[in-house]
TIGU-739985 format. One record per residue (C-alpha): x negated, y negated, z. Coordinates in steps of 0.1 Angstrom, whole numbers, padded with zeros to 4 digits, always signed. Example, Ala and Ser with C-alpha at 12.3 -4.5 7.8 and 13.67 -1.06 7.14 Angstrom:
-0123+0045+0078/-0137+0011+0071/
END
This chain:
+0034-0452-0990/+0059-0435-1013/+0047-0453-1044/+0011-0445-1034/+0018-0408-1031/+0036-0409-1064/+0007-0425-1082/-0018-0401-1067/+0004-0371-1076/+0008-0385-1112/-0030-0387-1116/-0036-0353-1101/-0012-0335-1125/-0042-0333-1149/-0063-0314-1124/-0064-0275-1128/-0060-0273-1090/-0025-0289-1092/+0002-0263-1084/+0022-0269-1116/-0008-0273-1139/-0007-0277-1169/+0030-0286-1166/+0041-0319-1150/+0064-0319-1120/+0101-0315-1128/+0127-0338-1116/+0141-0311-1093/+0107-0307-1076/+0104-0345-1072/+0139-0347-1058/+0132-0319-1034/+0103-0339-1019/+0073-0318-1032/+0052-0348-1041/+0033-0352-1009/+0028-0314-1003/+0015-0309-1039/-0008-0339-1035/-0022-0326-1002/-0027-0291-1016/-0046-0304-1046/-0069-0326-1025/-0074-0306-0993/-0063-0270-1002/-0045-0250-0975/-0056-0274-0948/-0037-0301-0966/-0006-0280-0967/-0009-0273-0929/-0013-0311-0922/+0018-0319-0943/+0038-0292-0925/+0028-0307-0891/+0036-0342-0903/+0070-0331-0915/+0078-0312-0883/+0069-0343-0864/+0091-0365-0886/+0120-0341-0883/+0116-0338-0845/+0114-0376-0840/+0143-0383-0863/+0165-0356-0847/+0156-0367-0812/+0167-0403-0820/+0199-0391-0835/+0206-0369-0805/+0201-0398-0781/+0224-0420-0802/+0252-0394-0806/+0251-0382-0770/+0252-0419-0757/+0282-0427-0779/+0300-0396-0769/+0294-0399-0732/+0296-0437-0726/+0317-0450-0755/+0342-0422-0759/+0344-0399-0728/+0340-0426-0701/+0361-0452-0719/+0390-0431-0731/+0389-0397-0713/+0375-0401-0678/+0368-0437-0667/+0358-0425-0632/+0332-0400-0645/+0302-0394-0623/+0266-0392-0635/+0266-0354-0635/+0297-0353-0656/+0282-0377-0681/+0250-0356-0683/+0272-0325-0691/+0290-0344-0718/+0257-0355-0734/+0244-0319-0734/+0276-0306-0750/+0276-0333-0777/+0239-0325-0785/+0248-0288-0790/+0278-0295-0812/+0259-0321-0832/+0230-0297-0839/+0253-0270-0851/+0271-0295-0874/+0238-0306-0888/+0227-0270-0895/+0259-0262-0913/+0258-0294-0933/+0221-0289-0943/+0228-0253-0954/+0257-0265-0975/+0235-0292-0992/+0208-0267-0999/+0231-0241-1016/+0249-0269-1034/+0216-0278-1051/+0217-0313-1037/+0183-0331-1036/+0170-0359-1014/+0175-0386-1040/+0212-0376-1043/+0216-0379-1005/+0200-0413-1004/+0222-0428-1031/+0253-0410-1017/+0247-0427-0983/+0253-0460-1001/+0287-0449-1013/+0297-0438-0978/+0282-0463-0954/+0275-0496-0973/+0310-0508-0964/+0298-0513-0928/+0271-0539-0937/+0293-0570-0940/+0317-0562-0911/+0287-0554-0887/+0271-0587-0896/+0303-0607-0891/+0311-0589-0858/+0277-0600-0844/+0276-0636-0857/+0313-0647-0862/+0335-0650-0831/+0367-0652-0852/+0363-0618-0867/+0394-0598-0856/+0394-0561-0847/+0416-0550-0876/+0393-0565-0902/+0363-0550-0885/+0377-0514-0883/+0400-0511-0913/+0380-0528-0941/+0350-0503-0939/+0374-0473-0940/+0394-0487-0970/+0363-0497-0989/+0346-0463-0984/+0378-0445-0997/+0380-0468-1027/+0342-0463-1033/+0346-0425-1034/+0376-0428-1058/+0356-0451-1081/+0325-0430-1079/+0343-0398-1089/+0366-0415-1115/+0337-0431-1132/+0318-0397-1134/+0349-0381-1149/+0355-0409-1174/+0319-0414-1185/+0308-0377-1185/+0340-0357-1188/+0335-0338-1156/+0328-0342-1119/+0297-0322-1108/+0267-0328-1086/+0247-0338-1117/+0273-0362-1132/+0279-0378-1098/+0241-0384-1096/+0240-0403-1129/+0230-0440-1126/+0264-0456-1136/+0287-0436-1112/+0263-0442-1083/+0260-0479-1091/+0298-0483-1093/+0304-0464-1060/+0277-0483-1042/+0289-0517-1054/+0326-0509-1046/+0316-0498-1011/+0293-0527-1004/+0315-0555-1018/+0349-0541-1009/+0350-0558-0975/+0346-0592-0992/+0382-0586-1004/+0398-0569-0974/+0382-0590-0945/+0399-0623-0957/+0432-0604-0962/+0432-0590-0926/+0420-0623-0912/+0450-0641-0928/+0475-0613-0917/+0463-0609-0880/+0447-0642-0873/+0414-0651-0856/+0400-0632-0826/+0381-0660-0808/+0357-0635-0792/+0336-0646-0762/+0301-0634-0766/+0292-0642-0730/+0310-0610-0721/+0278-0592-0731/+0259-0611-0703/+0285-0611-0675/+0307-0580-0679/+0282-0552-0688/+0285-0525-0661/+0258-0500-0653/+0269-0466-0641/+0265-0462-0604/+0240-0434-0597/+0235-0444-0560/+0257-0416-0547/+0238-0389-0567/+0204-0403-0556/+0213-0402-0519/+0228-0368-0522/+0197-0354-0538/+0175-0369-0511/+0197-0354-0484/+0195-0320-0501/+0156-0322-0500/+0156-0328-0462/+0181-0299-0456/+0161-0275-0477/+0129-0285-0458/+0146-0279-0425/+0158-0244-0435/+0125-0234-0450/+0105-0240-0417/+0088-0207-0410/+0072-0199-0377/+0048-0170-0375/+0058-0149-0345/+0030-0123-0349/+0011-0115-0317/-0023-0130-0328/-0045-0158-0319/-0036-0180-0350/+0002-0182-0345/+0000-0217-0330/-0023-0230-0356/-0001-0215-0384/+0030-0231-0370/+0013-0265-0368/+0002-0262-0404/+0037-0253-0415/+0050-0284-0397/+0025-0307-0415/+0035-0290-0448/+0072-0297-0443/+0065-0332-0433/+0047-0337-0466/+0077-0324-0485/+0101-0349-0469/+0114-0376-0493/+0100-0411-0493/+0120-0441-0483/+0154-0441-0502/+0150-0458-0536/+0184-0475-0531/+0171-0491-0499/+0139-0503-0515/+0158-0517-0545/+0182-0536-0521/+0153-0550-0501/+0140-0570-0530/+0152-0607-0526/+0177-0620-0551/+0155-0649-0560/+0127-0625-0571/+0152-0606-0592/+0164-0638-0609/+0129-0649-0616/+0122-0615-0632/+0153-0618-0653/+0143-0653-0665/+0109-0640-0676/+0125-0611-0694/+0149-0635-0713/+0121-0658-0723/+0101-0628-0736/+0132-0616-0755/+0138-0650-0771/+0101-0651-0782/+0103-0616-0797/+0136-0625-0813/+0121-0654-0832/+0093-0632-0844/+0117-0606-0856/+0139-0631-0874/+0110-0647-0893/+0095-0612-0901/+0129-0600-0914/+0133-0631-0936/+0098-0628-0950/+0101-0591-0958/+0136-0595-0973/+0123-0623-0996/+0092-0603-1005/+0107-0569-1011/+0140-0580-1027/+0130-0612-1047/+0093-0621-1049/+0081-0587-1058/+0108-0568-1078/+0121-0597-1099/+0088-0607-1116/+0082-0571-1122/+0116-0567-1139/+0109-0599-1160/+0076-0585-1173/+0088-0549-1177/+0068-0545-1209/+0036-0554-1191/+0010-0526-1187/-0010-0528-1155/-0046-0539-1159/-0074-0522-1139/-0077-0552-1116/-0039-0553-1110/-0038-0516-1103/-0068-0519-1079/-0051-0546-1060/-0020-0525-1058/-0040-0496-1044/-0057-0518-1018/-0024-0531-1006/-0011-0496-1002/-0042-0486-0982/-0039-0517-0959/-0002-0510-0954/-0009-0474-0945/-0035-0484-0919/-0012-0510-0904/+0016-0484-0902/-0007-0459-0886/-0018-0483-0859/+0017-0494-0851/+0032-0459-0851/+0003-0440-0834/-0015-0464-0812/+0013-0487-0803/+0033-0463-0782/+0001-0450-0764/-0008-0486-0755/+0027-0495-0742/+0029-0463-0721/-0007-0463-0709/+0003-0470-0672/+0030-0442-0672/+0006-0418-0689/-0021-0425-0664/+0003-0421-0635/+0015-0387-0648/-0020-0374-0654/-0031-0383-0619/+0000-0365-0604/-0008-0334-0625/-0044-0334-0614/-0035-0338-0577/-0010-0309-0580/-0034-0286-0597/-0062-0293-0572/-0040-0288-0541/-0038-0325-0533/+0000-0329-0534/-0001-0350-0502/-0021-0377-0521/+0007-0378-0547/+0033-0383-0519/+0012-0410-0503/+0007-0428-0536/+0045-0428-0542/+0050-0442-0507/+0024-0470-0514/+0037-0478-0549/+0075-0472-0551/+0078-0498-0577/+0062-0475-0603/+0088-0448-0599/+0113-0446-0628/+0143-0442-0605/+0133-0473-0585/+0128-0493-0617/+0163-0482-0628/+0179-0494-0596/+0160-0527-0598/+0172-0532-0634/+0208-0525-0623/+0206-0552-0596/+0191-0577-0622/+0221-0573-0646/+0247-0571-0618/+0272-0599-0621/+0273-0625-0593/+0306-0643-0584/+0304-0674-0563/+0333-0685-0540/+0344-0721-0536/+0322-0726-0505/+0291-0711-0523/+0290-0678-0504/+0289-0646-0525/+0318-0624-0519/+0316-0587-0525/+0343-0568-0543/+0361-0539-0528/+0341-0515-0548/+0308-0530-0536/+0319-0527-0500/+0329-0491-0505/+0295-0484-0521/+0277-0501-0492/+0298-0480-0467/+0289-0448-0486/+0252-0459-0486/+0251-0465-0449/+0269-0432-0442/+0243-0413-0463/+0214-0432-0448/+0227-0423-0413/+0230-0386-0423/+0196-0387-0438/+0180-0401-0406/+0199-0376-0383/+0188-0346-0404/+0152-0358-0403/+0152-0362-0365/+0170-0328-0361/+0144-0310-0383/+0115-0325-0363/+0130-0317-0329/+0138-0281-0338/+0103-0275-0349/+0087-0290-0318/+0110-0270-0294/+0102-0238-0313/+0065-0244-0310/+0066-0252-0273/+0087-0220-0266/+0063-0198-0285/+0033-0213-0268/+0046-0210-0232/+0060-0174-0235/+0032-0157-0253/+0001-0173-0239/-0003-0151-0208/+0007-0119-0227/-0018-0127-0254/-0047-0131-0229/-0040-0098-0212/-0036-0080-0244/-0068-0095-0257/-0088-0081-0227/-0074-0046-0230/-0078-0046-0268/-0114-0057-0264/-0123-0027-0241/-0105-0003-0264/-0122-0017-0294/-0157-0014-0279/-0151+0023-0269/-0136+0031-0303/-0165+0013-0321/-0191+0035-0303/-0172+0067-0311/-0168+0056-0347/-0205+0048-0352/-0215+0083-0339/-0190+0100-0363/-0203+0079-0392/-0239+0089-0385/-0229+0126-0384/-0209+0123-0416/-0238+0106-0434/-0262+0134-0424/-0238+0161-0436/-0233+0142-0468/-0270+0140-0476/-0274+0178-0470/-0244+0187-0491/-0254+0163-0519/-0289+0178-0521/-0275+0214-0523/-0250+0204-0550/-0277+0187-0571/-0299+0218-0569/-0271+0241-0580/-0261+0217-0607/-0296+0215-0621/-0299+0254-0622/-0265+0257-0639/-0274+0230-0664/-0306+0248-0674/-0287+0281-0680/-0261+0264-0700/-0287+0246-0722/-0305+0279-0729/-0272+0296-0738/-0262+0267-0761/-0295+0268-0779/-0291+0305-0786/-0256+0300-0798/-0267+0272-0820/-0295+0293-0836/-0270+0321-0842/-0245+0297-0858/-0271+0282-0880/-0282+0316-0892/-0246+0325-0900/-0240+0292-0918/-0272+0296-0939/-0262+0332-0948/-0227+0321-0958/-0240+0291-0978/-0263+0314-0998/-0234+0338-1005/-0212+0309-1015/-0238+0295-1039/-0243+0329-1054/-0206+0334-1058/-0202+0299-1073/-0229+0307-1099/-0212+0339-1108/-0178+0321-1110/-0192+0293-1132/-0208+0318-1155/-0175+0337-1158/-0155+0305-1165/-0178+0297-1195/-0182+0334-1206/-0167+0347-1238/-0146+0373-1218/-0128+0345-1200/-0123+0326-1233/-0108+0357-1249/-0084+0362-1219/-0072+0326-1222/-0068+0329-1260/-0047+0361-1256/-0026+0344-1229/-0019+0316-1253/-0008+0340-1280/+0015+0356-1255/+0030+0322-1248/+0035+0315-1285/+0053+0348-1290/+0074+0341-1259/+0085+0307-1274/+0094+0325-1306/+0115+0352-1289/+0132+0332-1262/+0138+0299-1280/+0135+0300-1318/+0153+0333-1325/+0183+0326-1301/+0188+0292-1318/+0188+0307-1353/+0216+0331-1342/+0237+0302-1328/+0251+0283-1358/+0266+0254-1340/+0236+0248-1318/+0214+0251-1349/+0233+0224-1367/+0232+0201-1336/+0194+0206-1332/+0188+0200-1370/+0206+0167-1366/+0183+0157-1337/+0154+0170-1358/+0162+0147-1386/+0165+0118-1362/+0132+0125-1344/+0110+0135-1373/+0106+0100-1389/+0096+0085-1355/+0062+0101-1356/+0053+0084-1389/+0064+0050-1377/+0037+0047-1350/+0012+0019-1353/-0012+0002-1329/+0016-0020-1315/+0026-0012-1279/+0059-0029-1283/+0068-0005-1313/+0055+0024-1292/+0079+0016-1264/+0108+0012-1288/+0101+0046-1305/+0096+0064-1272/+0128+0050-1257/+0148+0062-1287/+0132+0097-1286/+0138+0099-1248/+0174+0091-1254/+0178+0118-1280/+0160+0145-1258/+0182+0135-1228/+0213+0144-1249/+0201+0181-1249/+0193+0184-1212/+0227+0199-1204/+0218+0230-1225/+0185+0245-1214/+0180+0264-1247/+0185+0232-1267/+0163+0213-1244/+0134+0238-1247/+0138+0240-1285/+0137+0202-1289/+0105+0200-1267/+0089+0228-1288/+0098+0208-1319/+0082+0176-1305/+0050+0195-1296/+0048+0210-1332/+0054+0175-1347/+0027+0159-1325/+0002+0185-1336/+0013+0182-1372/+0010+0144-1371/-0025+0148-1356/-0035+0172-1385/-0022+0148-1412/-0030+0113-1399/-0058+0115-1373/-0081+0134-1396/-0079+0104-1420/-0076+0076-1394/-0089+0089-1360/-0078+0056-1343/-0042+0067-1348/-0048+0093-1321/-0044+0065-1295/-0007+0057-1302/+0000+0094-1306/-0016+0103-1273/+0002+0073-1256/+0035+0085-1269/+0028+0120-1256/+0021+0108-1221/+0052+0086-1221/+0074+0115-1232/+0057+0139-1206/+0064+0114-1178/+0101+0119-1185/+0099+0156-1196/+0071+0172-1175/+0073+0206-1194/+0062+0191-1227/+0024+0193-1223/+0017+0224-1202/+0045+0247-1217/+0046+0236-1253/+0019+0211-1265/-0012+0229-1251/-0002+0263-1266/+0005+0247-1299/-0028+0228-1299/-0048+0260-1291/-0029+0280-1318/-0039+0254-1344/-0074+0247-1330/-0089+0276-1308/-0120+0255-1304/-0102+0237-1276/-0107+0269-1256/-0142+0274-1269/-0130+0304-1289/-0148+0315-1321/-0138+0344-1344/-0145+0356-1379/-0108+0361-1384/-0097+0330-1402/-0060+0335-1391/-0071+0335-1355/-0092+0303-1361/-0061+0285-1375/-0069+0286-1412/-0038+0282-1434/-0033+0313-1455/+0004+0313-1465/+0000+0290-1496/-0034+0301-1507/-0066+0302-1486/-0075+0268-1472/-0109+0253-1481/-0135+0249-1454/-0136+0211-1458/-0099+0207-1454/-0099+0230-1424/-0127+0210-1407/-0108+0177-1413/-0077+0192-1397/-0097+0203-1367/-0113+0169-1364/-0078+0153-1364/-0065+0177-1337/-0097+0173-1315/-0094+0135-1319/-0059+0137-1306/-0068+0161-1278/-0098+0140-1267/-0077+0108-1266/-0050+0127-1247/-0075+0137-1220/-0092+0104-1216/-0061+0082-1211/-0051+0075-1175/-0021+0096-1167/-0002+0116-1141/+0004+0147-1163/-0026+0168-1151/-0045+0163-1184/-0079+0149-1175/-0114+0144-1189/-0126+0175-1171/-0110+0196-1199/-0133+0180-1224/-0163+0188-1202/-0152+0225-1200/-0146+0227-1238/-0181+0213-1247/-0198+0234-1221/-0182+0266-1236/-0194+0255-1270/-0229+0252-1256/-0227+0288-1242/-0215+0303-1275/-0235+0331-1292/-0252+0313-1321/-0248+0343-1343/-0210+0340-1340/-0209+0302-1341/-0199+0281-1371/-0224+0254-1364/-0212+0229-1389/-0176+0231-1374/-0187+0229-1338/-0212+0200-1343/-0188+0180-1363/-0161+0186-1337/-0185+0174-1310/-0192+0142-1329/-0154+0136-1332/-0149+0142-1295/-0177+0119-1284/-0163+0091-1306/-0129+0095-1290/-0138+0100-1254/-0176+0100-1250/-0177+0067-1231/-0152+0081-1206/-0172+0113-1202/-0203+0092-1193/-0183+0072-1168/-0171+0104-1151/-0201+0127-1152/-0230+0102-1158/-0264+0116-1170/-0250+0152-1169/-0234+0144-1202/-0268+0134-1217/-0282+0168-1206/-0252+0187-1220/-0253+0169-1254/-0291+0174-1255/-0285+0212-1255/-0270+0209-1291/-0301+0189-1303/-0329+0210-1288/-0341+0246-1287/-0322+0273-1306/-0295+0248-1318/-0322+0226-1334/-0339+0256-1350/-0307+0270-1364/-0287+0239-1374/-0313+0211-1379/-0305+0211-1416/-0268+0207-1410/-0252+0173-1419/-0231+0173-1387/-0263+0180-1366/-0278+0149-1381/-0245+0130-1374/-0247+0141-1338/-0283+0130-1335/-0275+0096-1350/-0245+0092-1327/-0268+0099-1296/-0294+0075-1308/-0268+0047-1313/-0255+0054-1278/-0290+0052-1263/-0297+0018-1280/-0263+0002-1275/-0253+0019-1242/-0220+0033-1255/-0206+0056-1282/-0186+0043-1311/-0149+0041-1301/-0116+0030-1314/-0095-0001-1303/-0066+0003-1278/-0031-0006-1285/-0022-0043-1291/+0000-0058-1263/+0024-0078-1284/
END
């Protein structure tokens, strides 16, 4: 089965459903026992995993139960009773077995946890077992089949061989691999040396101990004549006596003054009789003739001899097949590659073997225990359906099927018989004492049963004789009182019913009138509320229209522009001028400025490079946080540098707005003041179009005039770069309160401008730039409303006034491309390298 699972798992490694696909299973996974779970998961999915889990739990439970039975039996019968308390009773032995099970379980838990954290796999444990316990193989075989094996050779040779095997195992690991670790100890050569020393060591030590201490000359008949079963007779009799006493004390007689007291008492008597124990199992077991027991013993021995022959031949066959006939030819032709027919035969053998194992393991126990299972199911059914008396009667009719009876019969079968010279069997002193105890308990049992029945009968007679006359008299008086009371009661009931009908009719009438009034009142209130709601909604809509008009009005734009100028002047007075006056602080900030300035020009479309640059900039800014003035100055410098970089680079390569905007959001996530307090004012100062502001004053519009008046073409390119950066900044997903709604408001203000004051070429070109940067995101957010808004610039007065403009045509082409392709032209995002 193991090789079959391995072959299946090896084939399934090429399947995409395999858990480790495309990698093969590692040696650690194989050693940890993942072959079967991975195979089941690939073939059956989650259901396969559940099936494997149930199978493993069953295996663990079965193996652990077997170990607990073995350990508890050895501790109780081979250690405690032999060396600690030879006169131990059955109850004491049961307590010892329970205690040994608890201690053994805790030991296993600790040992298992240690192996897990020591990274020790199943294969390591299997091979390590050979190093520890192989030394017992030869001594155990000789103890069972060689009468001259002495006790010293049997006990000392395994211990010495195991110690030498451990020494050889560790020494070979140290010598061959220069260290002693879990991995080096698991290598083939150290494991082979340790196993061989442990297995073959007794070949040396057994002859030595035989020569030193001589032959044992053990008598194997002792297993037939001197095996002693524990005597549970005393416990069985005591338990039966306790049942009778409990039944006697639980007899309950109903003393109530009613007609059913006698019948209830009789039922209670029958119930307690049903609960009385059946004939003592010790008595039944002793009533069986000795000749019948001897005949049963002979049949058992004949059956055991037959099964022993089958087991011997099967062991010989499988030993030859599994150790010689199969592995040696395979080793001799180790260069042979299996053919399809050979492999098919191998798979068929595996399937046949699995079915044979399933029939033996699953169906075999059910067939062997069919009678006991049927007996238990019948008892459960009778108990659940209230037919417990049938169960008791069945036990009385078939005592031989009770486990405790079978145990006592088996004890008599293996009990040793000693014949005297005249052929009469003499009982030992212990047997006489046991018979005496049995008779005593049987007498006590009989006396208690008689006492319980007599007490019950006397109580019933007393109750019947004393209460019969009183009950008859009380019955006559009660009958008269009852008839009188019944007549009065019926009259009162009739009066109460009549009053109830009248009261109910009156309440229903009042309730209907009240309900009508409430409904009329609610309808009036509802009409009034609806009128108020409609009036409030109309006022709200009117106010909303006025508010929207104001937001997009030129007055509001002027107010925001003046507020921005005030913020720029405030930065100059509160940050720049104080720094100029502080020489030391100025030197420190100039040093930071020289370190920060080159970073903006190093940006590319690589996300990895962006994270490296941002981390260095964050580290430099954090150095100034201790001084609020220095911190504000450095943030103002970063904002100016971002705007300057957008003017220089984004007007030539608009796609560079993406890394620049990404850098801005990364910095703002660490320094929240950057965008609202410094960057937005700087952007508006350089490009008032962001607010929707338009003026004939070139200085107010952001023209450069210090080094000669800037040309219109260069100005438009700078504005395109700034707007590309601003549009990208608003479209990126962020937590810095910069959203795509700002672009909607900006474009809407452009659409509401006075055409006489508008620089149409500038506005239309800026609109094309914004749509290329974030037009697709605008459509995702506002849908067809964006189409209507852009259409304003291509129709009506805009078309009449600016149709000849190059940028109007660019906008028209961009809209047509979007209508045909479903999206605006956009720039690629950063590369995740």
